[in-house]
N, C-alpha and C positions, 0 to 999 in steps of 0.2 A: 719424600715426594710431595711436593706443593700440590693439593687436591685440585684448587680451582685451576691453576696452570695446566695441570694434567686434562682435567675435564674439556677446557678450550682447545687443546690441541686434540683431543679425542672427537669432539664434536666436529671441527674442521674437516678433519680427515674422514669421518663418518658420512658427514655431507657429501665430500666429494665422492666418496664410494657410492653412497645410496643414489645420488642423483646421476651418476654416471659421467661428471665432470671429470675424475681421475683418468677415466680410460680415454676420454676426449684428449686430455692434456699429453697422454703418451702415444696418440695416433692410433688407438684401436676402435674400430667399429664407427667411422665416421658416420655412418647412417643413422645413427641413433641422436643427431643434434636436436629434432623435433622432440624426442622423449626427452632430452637433458634440459630443453628450455621450458618444458611443460613442468618438470621436477621443481625447477628453480624457481619459477614465477613467484609462487607464493612468499618468497624470501626476499624478493626485489624491491628496490626503490628507486623506481626510474620512469621517465616518460617514454621509453623505447617502446612498451608494450601498454595495452589499455588496462585500466583498473590496477595498477602497481605503483602510481605517483603518489601525489598530495590527495588526490581525490579518494585513492585506498585507504590513506590514513584517517581522513575525516570520515570514513564508513565504518571506522572502528579497526583497522588492521595496523593495530599501534605497534605490533612486533617489528613491521617493517623499517621502523626507524633504527633498529639494532641488527637485525639478521644478515644484511648484507656483508657485515664483517667475517662471518663464517664460510662465505664463498670465495672461491679462489679459481681464476681462469687459465691458469699454467702451472706445469711442475715446478719451475724454478720459483714461481711466486709462493706456491703454498710451502716449497721446501724451506726456502730462506725466511719466511713470515714464522713458520713453526720454530724454525732454530732460535731465532731471536727472541721469541715468545717465551722459548723456555730458557734462553741465556739471561733475559731482563726480567720477566714476568716471575719465574720462579724465586729468586732471591728476594725481589721486592715482595712478593707474597708473603714470604717467611718472616720479612721484617716488619710489614704492616700488619699482618694477619689477613684471612680471607675475606671478612666482609668489608674492610677498608678497600682492600685490592679490587672487589667485585664492584663497589660503588665507582671507582675510578673507571674501571674498564666498561661499565655501563654509561656513565657520562661521556666519556670520550668518545665510546662507539657511536651513540647517538648523535653528538654533535658533529664529529667528523663526517658520518653521513650526510647530515643535513646541508653541512658546509658544501659538500661534492654536489648534492642534489641541485643546490640552488646555484651552485655555479656552473653546472653543466647538466641541466635536468634530462637531456635527451641520452646521457651517457650510459653505458652498461657497467657499473662499477661495483667492485666488492675486494674483500680480503681485510686482514689483519693489520696492514701496514699503517694506517692511522693510529692505532692504538699502540702499534710498537714504536712509532715515533713520540707519541705521548709517554710511554715507558723511559724511551732516551732522554727526553727533556726533563721528566722527573728526577731520574738519576744525576743528570747532569748538574742541576740546580742544587739538589741534596749534597752532593759531594762538594759543592763550591760554598754553600752557605750554611752546611750542618755539620761541624765537626765530630758529633756523636753519631752520626748515621751509620758509622761504621763500613761503608760500600762507598766505591767511587769507580767511575768509568775511566778504563784506560785511553788517553788521548788519542792514540790511532784510530780507537773504535768511534768515537766523536768525530773525528776528521772524515773518517771513511763513509760512515751514513749520512754526513753532511753534504759530502761531495756527492753521494748518490742521489740525495735530496735535490742539487743543483742540476745533476744531469738529467734527472727525469723531468724536471721543469723546463729544460732546453728542448725536449721533444725529440731526443735521438733513439730512444727506447722504445717507441710505440705508445699506446694509449694508456695512460698511468692516471690514477686518481691522485692528481697532484695537490688539489684543496684538502682531499681529506688527509694527507700527509701534513700539509701545512697546518689544519686545524690541530690535528692531533699534537703536532711538535710545540705550538703555542701553548694548548691548553696544559700539556705535560709541563713545560717551563713556568708557567704560572702557577699550577697548582703545586710543582715541586718548591717554586721560591717562598709561595705564601706559608706552606707547611712547614718549612726549614724556618722561617722567621717566626711564624706563631708560635710554634712549640719549643724552639730554642733560640729565643731572642738574642740579640747580642749586647 
């Protein structure tokens, strides 16, 4: 069991249960919306509510730069993100080790959240999708440029996730944190390429 990947999934599911988001996802007790908002406010990075944006960061709420990755606003959102996190994150954690994997998660989480915030500060965003796309990009580059990596993504997986990436940008599936996806994918590609070339130069 990859400990960090397992812990990340547990945190996401735990927050969904604790905050009431999960019950909202499956349509149970919609009257708890105000309670849910109150519960998740300390984890948000957005201008939708007072004291949850850049001003909050400047006042010392630095955790907001990362914590939106643990929030999910739909059942499909959390299910698919957790499945992809397990499929991509587990093998990568075992390959890199938990400390390096944690560094990747934190850096990508913070930067993808910043990208989404500055692209659309009035949006209510969250989810592990930016991190998942970073893992995709990392795997992709390692598989192409590092023959000693020992793992590679099957082409249909890459095609499927990139197709979903484009579909989201087309705006036909609702409110999606597209800039977080984009930043995550770019960071994963760059990180994976540099890691492959530095560690295993041709």
